[in-house]
VEXDREN-2710 file (C-alpha; in Angstrom, 1 decimal):
% VEXDREN-2710
k/r/px/py/pz
1/MET/169.2/23.4/94.7
2/PRO/169.6/22.1/91.1
3/PRO/169.4/18.3/90.8
4/GLU/173.0/18.0/89.6
5/THR/174.1/19.9/92.8
6/ARG/172.2/17.5/95.0
7/ALA/173.7/14.5/93.2
8/GLU/177.2/15.9/93.6
9/GLN/176.7/16.1/97.4
10/LEU/175.5/12.5/97.9
11/PRO/179.0/10.9/97.8
12/ASP/180.2/13.3/100.5
13/SER/177.1/12.4/102.7
14/ARG/177.9/8.7/102.3
15/THR/181.5/9.2/103.3
16/GLU/180.5/11.1/106.4
17/ALA/177.9/8.6/107.3
18/GLU/180.4/5.8/107.2
19/GLN/182.5/7.6/109.8
20/LEU/180.0/7.6/112.5
21/PRO/181.5/5.9/115.5
22/ASP/180.2/2.5/116.6
23/SER/179.0/1.8/120.1
24/ARG/181.6/0.7/122.6
25/THR/182.7/0.9/126.2
26/GLU/186.0/2.7/126.9
27/GLN/188.6/1.5/129.5
28/ASP/187.8/4.4/131.8
29/GLY/184.1/3.3/132.0
30/SER/182.8/5.9/129.6
31/ALA/180.5/4.7/126.8
32/VAL/180.0/5.6/123.2
33/ILE/176.3/5.1/122.4
34/ARG/174.1/5.6/119.3
35/VAL/170.8/7.4/120.0
36/LEU/168.1/7.4/117.3
37/SER/165.1/9.7/117.4
38/TYR/162.3/8.7/115.1
39/ASN/158.6/9.7/114.5
40/ILE/157.1/6.4/113.2
41/ARG/153.5/7.7/112.5
42/SER/151.8/5.0/114.5
43/MET/153.4/2.3/112.2
44/ARG/150.9/3.2/109.5
45/ASP/153.4/2.9/106.7
46/ASP/155.9/0.1/105.7
47/THR/156.7/-1.5/109.0
48/ALA/159.3/-3.8/107.4
49/ALA/161.2/-0.8/106.0
50/LEU/160.8/0.9/109.4
51/ALA/162.4/-2.0/111.2
52/ARG/165.2/-2.2/108.6
53/VAL/166.0/1.5/109.1
54/ILE/166.2/1.2/112.8
55/ALA/168.3/-2.0/112.7
56/GLY/170.6/-0.5/110.1
57/CYS/171.4/2.4/112.5
58/SER/172.6/0.0/115.2
59/PRO/171.1/2.2/118.0
60/ASP/171.6/1.6/121.7
61/LEU/168.5/3.8/122.4
62/VAL/165.6/4.7/120.2
63/LEU/163.5/7.7/121.1
64/VAL/160.1/7.0/119.4
65/GLN/157.4/9.5/118.6
66/GLU/153.9/8.5/117.5
67/ALA/154.1/5.0/118.7
68/PRO/150.9/2.9/118.5
69/ARG/148.4/4.1/121.1
70/PHE/145.2/2.0/120.5
71/PHE/144.2/-1.6/119.9
72/ARG/147.0/-4.0/120.9
73/TRP/149.5/-1.2/120.9
74/ARG/151.9/-3.0/123.2
75/LYS/152.1/-6.0/120.8
76/HIS/152.7/-3.7/117.8
77/LEU/155.5/-1.9/119.6
78/ALA/157.0/-5.1/120.9
79/ARG/157.0/-6.6/117.3
80/LEU/158.8/-3.5/116.0
81/ALA/161.4/-3.8/118.7
82/LYS/162.0/-7.5/118.0
83/ALA/162.2/-6.9/114.3
84/SER/164.8/-4.2/114.9
85/GLY/166.9/-6.3/117.3
86/LEU/165.8/-4.3/120.4
87/VAL/163.4/-4.5/123.3
88/THR/160.7/-2.1/124.5
89/LEU/161.8/0.1/127.4
90/ALA/158.9/2.4/128.1
91/GLY/156.1/4.5/126.7
92/GLY/153.5/4.2/124.0
93/ALA/149.9/4.8/124.9
94/THR/150.9/5.4/128.5
95/ALA/152.9/8.5/127.4
96/SER/150.4/9.4/124.6
97/GLY/152.8/8.5/121.9
98/PRO/156.4/8.9/122.9
99/ALA/158.2/5.6/123.6
100/LEU/161.7/4.2/124.2
101/LEU/163.4/1.1/122.8
102/CYS/166.9/-0.1/123.8
103/SER/169.5/-2.7/123.0
104/LEU/170.4/-5.5/125.5
105/ARG/173.5/-3.5/126.1
106/ALA/171.5/-1.1/128.4
107/THR/171.0/-1.8/132.1
108/VAL/167.8/-0.2/133.1
109/GLU/167.5/1.6/136.4
110/ARG/164.0/3.0/136.1
111/THR/161.4/4.3/133.7
112/GLU/158.5/6.7/134.0
113/ASP/155.8/7.9/131.5
114/VAL/154.5/11.4/132.1
115/LEU/151.3/12.9/130.7
116/LEU/151.4/16.6/130.2
117/PRO/148.5/19.0/131.0
118/LEU/145.7/18.8/128.5
119/THR/144.7/21.9/126.6
120/PRO/141.0/21.5/125.5
121/GLY/140.7/20.9/121.8
122/LEU/144.3/19.8/121.4
123/HIS/146.0/16.4/121.3
124/ARG/147.3/15.1/124.7
125/ARG/151.1/15.0/124.9
126/GLY/153.5/13.2/127.2
127/PHE/157.1/12.2/127.8
128/SER/158.6/8.7/128.0
129/THR/161.6/8.7/130.4
130/ALA/164.2/6.4/131.7
131/VAL/167.6/6.2/133.5
132/VAL/169.9/3.6/132.0
133/ARG/173.6/2.5/132.3
134/PHE/176.1/1.5/129.7
135/GLY/179.3/0.3/131.3
136/GLY/180.2/2.9/133.9
137/ALA/178.1/5.6/132.1
138/ARG/174.7/6.5/133.6
139/ILE/172.3/8.6/131.4
140/GLY/168.8/9.9/131.6
141/VAL/166.6/9.7/128.5
142/VAL/163.4/11.5/127.4
143/SER/161.4/11.1/124.2
144/CYS/159.0/13.9/123.4
145/HIS/156.6/15.1/120.7
146/LEU/155.8/18.7/121.3
147/SER/152.6/20.5/120.4
148/LEU/151.6/22.0/117.1
149/GLN/150.3/25.1/118.9
150/LYS/153.1/27.6/119.5
151/ASP/152.2/28.7/123.1
152/GLU/151.6/25.2/124.3
153/ARG/154.7/24.0/122.6
154/TYR/156.8/26.7/124.4
155/ALA/155.4/25.6/127.8
156/GLN/156.1/22.0/127.0
157/GLY/159.7/22.9/126.2
158/GLY/160.0/24.3/129.7
159/MET/158.5/21.1/131.1
160/LEU/161.0/19.1/129.1
161/LEU/163.9/20.9/130.7
162/ASP/162.3/20.5/134.1
163/ARG/161.9/16.8/133.5
164/LEU/165.5/16.3/132.5
165/ALA/166.6/18.1/135.6
166/ALA/164.3/16.0/137.7
167/LEU/165.9/12.7/136.5
168/GLY/168.7/13.4/139.0
169/VAL/171.6/12.3/136.8
170/PRO/174.5/14.4/135.6
171/HIS/174.1/13.4/131.9
172/ALA/170.9/13.1/129.9
173/VAL/169.7/13.1/126.3
174/ALA/166.3/14.2/124.9
175/GLY/165.0/13.7/121.4
176/GLY/161.9/14.1/119.5
177/ASP/159.6/15.8/117.0
178/ILE/159.8/19.4/118.1
179/ASN/157.3/20.6/115.5
180/GLU/159.4/23.7/115.0
181/ARG/162.5/24.8/113.1
182/PRO/165.7/25.8/114.9
183/ASN/164.9/29.5/114.6
184/GLY/161.6/29.0/116.6
185/ARG/161.5/30.2/120.2
186/THR/160.9/26.7/121.7
187/PHE/163.7/25.2/119.8
188/ARG/165.9/28.1/120.8
189/ARG/164.8/27.6/124.4
190/LEU/166.0/24.0/124.4
191/ALA/169.2/24.8/122.5
192/GLY/170.0/27.5/125.0
193/GLN/170.4/25.0/127.9
194/LEU/171.2/21.8/126.0
195/GLN/173.5/20.9/123.1
196/ASP/171.7/20.7/119.8
197/CYS/173.6/17.8/118.6
198/TRP/173.3/18.6/114.8
199/THR/174.7/22.1/115.4
200/VAL/177.6/20.8/117.6
201/ARG/178.8/18.2/115.1
202/PRO/176.8/17.8/111.9
203/TRP/177.0/14.5/110.1
204/GLY/174.9/12.8/107.4
205/ALA/172.0/15.1/106.3
206/GLU/170.2/17.9/108.1
207/TYR/166.5/18.0/107.1
208/THR/164.0/15.5/108.6
209/SER/160.7/16.5/106.9
210/THR/159.5/15.3/104.6
211/PRO/161.2/12.1/103.4
212/HIS/160.3/12.7/99.7
213/ASP/161.2/16.4/99.9
214/PRO/163.5/17.2/102.8
215/HIS/163.4/20.9/103.4
216/GLN/163.2/21.5/107.2
217/ARG/164.6/20.3/110.4
218/ILE/161.9/19.8/113.0
219/ASP/163.3/16.7/114.7
220/ALA/166.3/16.8/116.9
221/VAL/168.5/15.1/119.5
222/PHE/169.7/17.3/122.5
223/ALA/172.3/16.4/125.1
224/THR/173.3/17.9/128.4
225/PRO/176.7/19.7/128.7
226/GLY/179.4/17.1/129.5
227/ILE/178.3/14.7/126.9
228/GLU/180.6/14.7/123.9
229/VAL/178.8/14.8/120.6
230/LEU/180.6/12.7/118.0
231/GLY/178.2/13.2/115.1
232/CYS/174.5/13.8/114.5
233/GLY/172.1/13.9/111.5
234/VAL/169.9/12.0/109.2
235/PRO/171.6/8.6/108.4
236/LEU/171.6/9.3/104.6
237/GLY/174.0/6.8/103.0
238/LEU/174.7/4.9/106.2
239/PRO/175.6/1.3/105.3
240/GLY/172.6/-0.9/105.9
241/VAL/170.1/2.0/105.6
242/ALA/168.5/2.1/102.1
243/ALA/167.2/5.4/100.7
244/ALA/164.0/3.5/99.6
245/ASP/163.4/2.4/103.2
246/LEU/163.8/5.9/104.5
247/THR/161.1/7.2/102.2
248/ALA/158.8/4.2/102.8
249/ALA/159.0/3.8/106.6
250/THR/157.2/6.9/107.8
251/ASP/156.6/10.6/107.1
252/HIS/159.7/11.8/109.0
253/LEU/163.4/11.0/108.5
254/PRO/165.2/9.8/111.6
255/VAL/168.0/11.6/113.5
256/LEU/171.0/9.5/114.6
257/ALA/173.5/10.7/117.1
258/ALA/176.8/9.1/118.4
259/LEU/177.6/10.4/121.9
260/ARG/180.3/9.7/124.4
261/VAL/178.9/9.7/127.9
262/PRO/181.4/10.0/130.8
263/ALA/181.6/7.4/133.5
264/GLY/180.1/8.0/136.9
END
C-alpha cells in the first residue's frame, strides 16, 4: 500500500476507535465488557509503554501471552497489573506463559491453569482459565498461546475448544497468539465453532504482527455464540493509546474487543 494511502486511512481508524463502547452493566443484568488479548514477550521491552497501552484500553479482562515465567515472575506480573490499574487473576509460569489480569469490576468464581501435553523438543504450552461475573453476566475466559508446529497447533486448537466446553458456562471468550493466519486450518477450526470477533465486527486495525510493519493477523479474540460482538481490532488511534507505545511495548500489537454478555 502506498504511504499516502496509509496516511489517508489513519483518520478513519481513529474515528472508529473512538466509537468502541465503554464497559457498563445494563438494567437487565447483561454486561458490556472490554477484553484485551496481548502477547507481552515476557516484559523484555518497554514495560512502562506496555502498562500505558493496557491502561489506555480500559480493559475488564486481559488475556496475556508470554507472561514472565522465571525468576520472580509473580512479582513482575503483579507490578504490570498494578501499573495498568488491574490485578492478577491467574496464570504465568504455572500455565507456561498465558495469564489473566482483570479489573476490580470482576467477581471471580474460580481459576485454573492447565499444562498441555509436551512434545519432545518443543516449548511447553498451557491455558490460563477462569470463570468470572460482571453484574448478572457470567463468563468463562481462556488465554492461550498455540504452538509454532502446525500439527501440534491443530491438536491444541481442539484442546482449547474442549476446555471452553468444560468450563460449564453458557458464555465464554478465548484469546491469544494463534501463531497462524485466519486461512490456516487451526484458526479455521476455532472460527468454525466460535465467533472470530474481528470478522464479526471489525474495528480499529486488523494486523497484529509486527508492530513496526503490521502485515498479518496471528492474534485473535474468539467468543461463543450468544455473546454480542460490539467491535474488535487493534486499538490504533484509541484515545490514551499512543502509536509510539504500541511499537515500544512488545513485538505484537494487542487485540481489543467490546462484548455484550447476556445475564444468567
